[in-house]
C-alpha positions in Angstrom: -84.7 7.2 13.7 -83.5 4.5 10.8 -83.4 1.0 10.8 -82.0 -1.5 8.0 -84.7 -4.8 7.8 -84.6 -7.9 5.1 -87.3 -7.0 2.6 -89.7 -9.9 4.1 -90.5 -7.5 7.4 -91.6 -4.6 5.8 -95.6 -4.6 6.9 -97.8 -4.2 3.6 -97.6 -0.9 2.2 -94.6 0.2 3.4 -91.8 1.4 1.9 -88.2 2.0 2.2 -84.8 2.3 0.4 -82.8 -0.8 -0.9 -79.3 0.0 0.7 -78.0 -3.6 -0.1 -78.7 -6.8 -2.4 -76.8 -10.0 -0.4 -76.3 -12.3 -3.6 -74.2 -13.0 -6.3 -73.7 -11.4 -9.5 -76.3 -13.3 -11.2 -78.7 -12.7 -8.4 -77.5 -9.2 -8.7 -77.9 -8.7 -12.1 -81.3 -10.1 -11.9 -83.3 -7.7 -9.7 -81.5 -5.1 -11.5 -83.0 -6.2 -14.6 -86.0 -6.1 -13.0 -85.4 -2.6 -11.5 -84.8 -3.3 -7.8 -81.2 -1.8 -7.4 -79.5 0.0 -4.2 -81.0 3.7 -4.0 -83.8 2.5 -5.6 -87.0 3.3 -3.8 -89.4 0.1 -2.8 -92.9 -0.9 -1.5 -94.5 -4.3 0.1 -97.7 -4.9 -2.3 -98.5 -8.1 -0.3 -97.1 -11.2 1.1 -98.3 -15.1 1.2 -98.5 -17.0 4.1 -96.0 -18.9 5.5 -92.8 -18.3 3.1 -94.6 -17.6 -0.5 -94.3 -14.8 -2.7 -93.5 -11.2 -1.8 -95.3 -8.7 -4.6 -93.5 -5.3 -4.5 -93.7 -2.2 -6.3 -90.0 -0.2 -8.1 -91.9 2.7 -9.9 -94.6 2.1 -11.8 -94.0 -2.1 -11.9 -95.1 -4.6 -9.9 -92.8 -7.1 -9.0 -93.6 -11.0 -7.4 -90.5 -12.3 -6.1 -89.5 -15.8 -4.1 -89.6 -15.3 -0.4 -85.5 -16.3 -0.1 -85.0 -13.8 -2.5 -86.9 -10.9 -0.9 -85.0 -12.1 2.4 -82.0 -11.0 0.8 -82.2 -7.4 -0.2 -82.1 -5.3 2.9 -84.1 -2.0 3.1 -83.5 1.4 5.1 -86.8 2.2 6.2 -88.0 5.4 9.1 -89.7 4.3 12.1 -92.5 6.9 12.6 
């Protein structure tokens, strides 16, 4: 079964495929420059307690995103 969730709801170490970025042109462009765009595989490395930054791995790069930005990235994950 496949479900769609926000990047902030992924568990540490869980991977998914980016399917949508719910943001304006500027945010979409900034994330694309970091390598985060629809179709890319993304893995959540860590998150801080109480809405802190979320660290993800895209390709061979580790990227820290603010909680608000991460919450607007929708990923598709396969349930096991």
